[in-house]
C-alpha positions as CSV (number, residue, x, y, z in Angstrom):
1,M,-40.6,-15.3,6.1
2,M,-38.8,-14.9,2.9
3,G,-35.5,-16.6,2.9
4,I,-32.2,-15.3,1.7
5,S,-32.4,-17.5,-1.4
6,A,-35.6,-15.7,-2.6
7,I,-33.8,-12.4,-2.3
8,F,-30.7,-13.8,-4.0
9,Y,-32.8,-14.6,-7.1
10,A,-35.3,-11.8,-7.0
11,I,-32.9,-8.8,-7.3
12,P,-30.9,-10.0,-10.4
13,L,-34.2,-11.2,-12.0
14,T,-35.7,-7.8,-11.5
15,A,-32.6,-6.1,-12.9
16,F,-32.7,-8.4,-16.0
17,I,-36.4,-7.8,-16.6
18,C,-35.9,-4.1,-16.4
19,L,-33.0,-4.2,-18.7
20,A,-34.7,-6.4,-21.3
21,Y,-37.9,-4.3,-21.2
22,T,-36.0,-1.0,-21.8
23,A,-33.8,-2.5,-24.4
24,S,-36.9,-3.4,-26.4
25,R,-38.1,0.2,-26.2
26,F,-34.9,2.3,-26.9
27,E,-31.8,2.0,-29.2
28,L,-29.2,4.1,-27.5
29,P,-27.2,2.2,-24.9
30,E,-27.0,5.2,-22.5
31,R,-30.7,5.6,-22.6
32,I,-31.3,1.9,-22.1
33,L,-29.1,1.8,-19.0
34,K,-30.4,5.0,-17.5
35,S,-34.1,3.9,-18.0
36,A,-33.4,0.4,-16.8
37,F,-31.7,1.7,-13.6
38,V,-34.7,4.1,-12.9
39,M,-37.2,1.3,-13.5
40,F,-35.1,-1.1,-11.3
41,V,-35.1,1.3,-8.4
42,K,-38.8,2.1,-8.7
43,T,-39.6,-1.6,-9.0
44,L,-37.6,-2.6,-5.9
45,G,-39.0,0.4,-4.0
46,G,-42.5,-0.8,-4.8
47,L,-41.7,-4.4,-3.8
48,V,-40.2,-3.2,-0.5
49,L,-43.3,-1.1,0.2
50,L,-45.7,-3.9,-0.7
51,Y,-43.7,-6.4,1.5
52,S,-43.7,-3.9,4.3
53,V,-47.4,-3.4,4.2
54,L,-48.0,-7.2,4.1
55,W,-45.6,-7.7,6.9
56,M,-47.4,-5.0,9.0
57,F,-50.8,-6.7,8.5
58,S,-49.5,-10.1,9.3
59,S,-48.0,-9.0,12.7
């Protein structure tokens, strides 16, 4: 089972990666933040879905 420490590091790391990726693609700060937020939500959603499927198969 994933401990709280892994989640504690995974969420800010995911946010930073999304922000750095979108900052390298766009120049306007508003567009960077909006795109980074959308990418962050999609990434976390995908990770939750993947974790749920793996958890279901392991039970």
